[in-house]
C-alpha positions in Angstrom: -93.5 46.5 46.4 -94.0 47.7 42.9 -90.9 47.4 40.7 -89.1 50.7 40.3 -89.2 52.0 36.8 -86.6 54.3 35.3 -87.7 57.3 33.3 -87.2 56.1 29.8 -88.0 59.6 28.4 -85.1 61.0 30.5 -87.3 64.0 31.3 -88.2 64.9 27.7 -91.9 65.8 27.6 -92.0 65.4 23.8 -91.2 61.7 24.3 -94.3 61.1 26.3 -96.4 63.1 23.9 -94.9 61.3 20.9 -96.1 58.0 22.2 -99.6 59.3 22.7 -99.7 60.6 19.2 -98.3 57.3 17.8 -100.8 55.3 19.7 -103.6 57.5 18.4 -102.2 57.3 14.9 -102.1 61.1 14.6 -99.3 61.0 12.0 -99.4 64.7 11.0 -99.2 65.8 14.6 -96.4 63.3 15.3 -94.4 64.6 12.4 -94.9 68.2 13.5 -93.8 67.4 17.0 -90.6 65.5 16.0 -89.5 67.8 13.1 -87.9 70.6 15.2 -86.3 68.3 17.8 -82.5 67.6 18.0 -81.7 64.2 16.5 -80.8 62.9 20.0 -84.3 63.9 21.1 -85.9 62.3 18.1 -84.1 59.1 19.1 -85.5 59.4 22.7 -89.0 59.7 21.3 -88.5 56.7 19.1 -87.0 54.7 22.0 -90.0 55.6 24.1 -92.4 54.5 21.4 -90.5 51.2 21.1 -90.5 50.5 24.8 -94.1 51.3 25.4 -95.4 49.4 22.3 -95.9 45.7 22.0 -94.7 45.9 18.4 -93.9 49.3 17.0 -93.0 48.2 13.5 -96.4 48.2 11.9 -97.2 51.7 13.4 -93.9 53.2 12.3 -94.4 51.9 8.8 -97.9 53.4 8.7 -96.3 56.7 9.9 -93.9 56.5 6.9 -96.7 55.6 4.5 -98.7 58.7 5.6 -95.9 60.9 4.3 -93.3 58.9 2.3 -91.2 61.9 1.3 -91.4 63.7 4.6 -87.8 63.9 5.9 -88.8 63.5 9.5 -91.0 60.5 8.9 -88.2 58.9 6.9 -85.4 59.4 9.4 -87.6 58.3 12.3 -88.7 55.2 10.4 -85.1 54.3 9.4 -83.8 54.6 13.0 -86.8 52.9 14.7 -86.7 49.9 12.4 -83.0 49.6 12.9 -83.4 49.8 16.7 -86.1 47.1 16.5 -83.7 44.9 14.5 -81.0 45.4 17.2 -83.6 44.4 19.8 -84.2 41.1 18.0 -80.5 40.2 18.4 -80.3 41.3 22.0 -77.2 42.6 23.8 -75.5 39.4 24.7 -72.1 38.3 23.3 -72.1 36.3 20.0 -71.6 32.9 21.7 -74.7 33.6 23.9 -77.0 34.6 21.0 -79.2 32.0 19.5 -79.4 31.2 15.8 -83.0 32.2 15.8 -82.1 35.6 17.2 -79.5 36.1 14.5 -82.0 35.0 11.9 -84.5 37.6 13.0 -81.8 40.2 13.3 -80.5 39.8 9.8 -84.0 39.5 8.3 -85.2 42.8 10.0 -82.1 44.7 8.8 -82.6 43.3 5.3 -86.1 44.7 5.3 -85.0 48.0 6.8 -82.3 48.8 4.2 -84.7 50.4 1.7 -86.0 52.7 4.4 -82.5 53.8 5.3 -81.5 54.4 1.7 -84.6 56.5 1.1 -84.1 58.5 4.3 -80.5 59.2 3.1 -81.9 60.7 -0.1 -84.7 62.8 1.4 -83.0 63.9 4.6 -79.3 64.7 3.8 -79.1 67.0 6.8 -80.0 64.4 9.4 -77.4 62.0 11.0 -80.0 59.3 11.7 -79.8 57.4 8.4 -76.0 57.1 8.8 -76.5 56.0 12.4 -79.1 53.4 11.3 -76.4 52.0 8.9 -73.9 51.8 11.7 -76.4 49.9 13.8 -76.7 47.4 11.0 -72.9 47.1 10.4 -72.8 43.4 10.9 -75.7 42.3 8.6 -74.8 44.9 6.1 -71.1 43.9 6.0 -69.9 47.3 7.0 -66.3 47.5 8.3 -64.5 50.0 10.5 -63.4 52.2 7.6 -67.0 52.4 6.5 -68.0 53.3 10.1 -65.4 56.1 10.1 -66.9 57.5 7.0 -70.5 57.3 8.3 -69.3 59.0 11.5 -67.7 61.8 9.4 -71.1 62.3 7.7 -73.0 62.4 11.0 -70.4 64.7 12.5 -70.6 67.1 9.5 -74.3 67.6 9.7 -74.6 67.4 13.5 -71.3 68.0 15.3 -72.7 67.3 18.7 -74.4 64.0 17.9 -73.1 62.1 20.9 -75.0 58.9 20.2 -73.2 58.4 16.9 -69.8 59.0 18.5 -70.5 56.4 21.2 -71.4 53.9 18.5 -68.2 54.6 16.7 -66.2 54.2 19.9 -67.9 50.9 20.6 -67.2 49.5 17.1 -63.6 50.7 17.2 -62.8 48.8 20.4 -61.1 45.5 20.5 -64.2 43.4 21.0 -65.5 44.6 17.6 -63.4 45.9 14.7 -60.5 47.8 16.2 -58.2 47.9 19.2 -57.9 49.6 22.5 -55.4 52.1 21.0 -57.8 53.1 18.2 -60.6 53.4 20.7 -58.7 55.8 23.0 -57.4 57.8 20.0 -61.0 58.4 18.9 -62.2 59.2 22.4 -59.4 61.7 23.0 -59.7 63.4 19.6 -63.4 63.9 19.9 -63.1 65.0 23.6 -60.7 67.8 22.5 -63.3 69.3 20.1 -64.8 71.3 23.0 -66.3 74.2 21.0 -68.6 72.1 18.7 -68.8 69.0 20.8 -68.8 70.0 24.5 -70.1 66.6 25.8 -67.5 64.7 23.8 -65.7 64.2 27.0 -68.3 61.5 27.8 -66.2 59.3 25.4 -63.3 59.4 27.8 -65.4 57.7 30.5 -67.0 55.3 27.9 -63.5 54.3 26.7 -62.2 53.5 30.2 -65.4 51.5 30.9 -64.9 49.6 27.7 -61.3 48.8 28.6 -62.3 47.6 32.1 -65.1 45.5 30.5 -62.6 43.8 28.1 -60.3 42.8 31.0 -63.2 41.5 33.1 -65.5 39.9 30.6 -63.5 39.1 27.5 -60.1 38.3 29.0 -61.6 36.8 32.2 -58.9 38.6 34.1 -60.5 40.4 37.1 -57.1 41.0 38.6 -56.1 43.0 35.5 -59.4 44.8 35.5 -59.0 45.9 39.1 -55.3 46.9 38.6 -56.4 49.0 35.6 -58.9 50.9 37.6 -56.4 51.6 40.4 -54.1 53.3 37.9 -53.5 56.9 38.8 -53.4 57.8 35.1 -56.9 56.5 34.6 -58.3 58.4 37.5 -56.5 61.6 36.5 -57.8 61.4 32.9 -61.4 60.8 34.2 -61.2 63.7 36.6 -59.8 66.1 34.0 -62.5 65.2 31.4 -65.2 65.5 34.0 -64.0 68.9 35.1 -64.0 70.0 31.5 -67.7 69.5 31.0 -69.2 69.7 34.4 -69.8 73.5 34.5 -71.7 73.2 31.2 -73.8 70.2 32.4 -75.1 72.2 35.3 -76.8 74.6 32.8 -78.2 72.1 30.4 -80.9 69.5 30.8 -80.7 67.2 27.8 -80.0 63.7 26.7 -76.3 64.5 26.3 -76.2 65.9 29.8 -77.9 62.7 31.2 -75.6 60.5 29.2 -72.6 62.4 30.6 -73.8 62.0 34.2 -74.5 58.2 33.8 -71.1 57.4 32.2 -69.1 59.4 34.7 -71.2 58.0 37.6 -70.2 54.5 36.7 -66.6 55.4 35.8 -66.1 57.0 39.2 -67.8 54.1 41.0 -65.4 51.7 39.2 -62.3 53.7 40.3 -63.7 53.8 43.8 -64.3 57.6 43.9 -67.5 57.2 46.0 -68.2 60.9 46.6 -68.2 61.8 42.9 -70.2 58.7 42.0 -72.8 59.3 44.7 -73.1 63.0 43.7 -73.8 62.1 40.1 -76.3 59.4 41.0 -78.2 61.9 43.1 -78.4 64.2 40.1 -79.5 61.4 37.8 -82.4 60.4 40.0 -84.5 58.0 37.9 -83.0 59.0 34.5 -81.0 55.8 34.3 -79.6 55.1 30.8 -79.1 51.5 29.5 -75.4 52.2 28.8 -73.1 52.0 30.6 -74.9 50.2 33.5 -75.8 47.2 31.4 -72.0 46.5 31.1 -72.0 45.9 34.9 -75.3 44.0 35.1 -77.8 43.1 32.3 -80.5 44.6 34.4 -79.2 48.1 34.2 -81.9 49.7 36.4 -81.2 47.2 39.3 -77.5 47.8 38.8 -77.8 51.5 39.3 -80.1 51.2 42.2 -77.9 48.6 44.0 -74.9 50.9 43.5 -76.9 53.8 45.0 -77.5 51.7 48.0 -73.8 50.7 48.3 -72.9 54.4 48.2 -75.2 55.2 51.1 -78.0 56.8 49.0 -81.6 55.7 49.2 -82.0 52.7 46.9 -85.0 54.4 45.2 -84.4 58.0 44.2 
């Protein structure tokens, strides 16, 4: 049987078209397609290009060279090269990452910095250059206070930039630069900004998943992880956050909507709320995001499909 493939475009038609234009080297058309998109959608297009290309770096640099002062070409180049640098490191823990991976990771970010700096100058109204810096926080020597400032910049120009807030949350947790308390303070503060940031409630689910992960993977304490998930306070906070955004999510079909569904599907699965988890997985269909499922299993697609089956759904949507 052919391997099931998730929809890496998450239903965004411009993502499929962007790869076709990239492959055909139609740089002017690619810039025109990407320019009016929300930054989250630009990221989806870049991710699609990266996943469908053997090596996207030469092409994306050629795109930049075709219009070196075009704001769209600059922000897309800065993000894409940063994403490729992250791919070179991989998503494993430090002790499971080879010296060769780290060498490639640092070298790629070193080569990317000039593109990020230029994008910052020519595209001050885009959050992507600051996000690219956050992705390179380790090789660039960026600490948590720097990340807070970069997040402030992103949030100022694009208040609903969920991708950047999830990155901040991750770096503020205990496994990186912060603590569980700092992480939850950030999640709850951003989730409360309902007018400008309606899908900020996704951070509540992300924070509880991070806390569960730390118990299970970093403290090697499955008993504590299970006890945490059985806490009524955890389940109550998840239910309240979910109820806050769910009416809106039924009206919007976007990356943020899909990210919201995926995070809460996993969170409700973890706290053993099978009906809610199954309902969300039915809505998600094949729009399976890497996070948070990769926290449960490195093969995030297999993970989501296995959980569908456990919950009584057809394994393949």
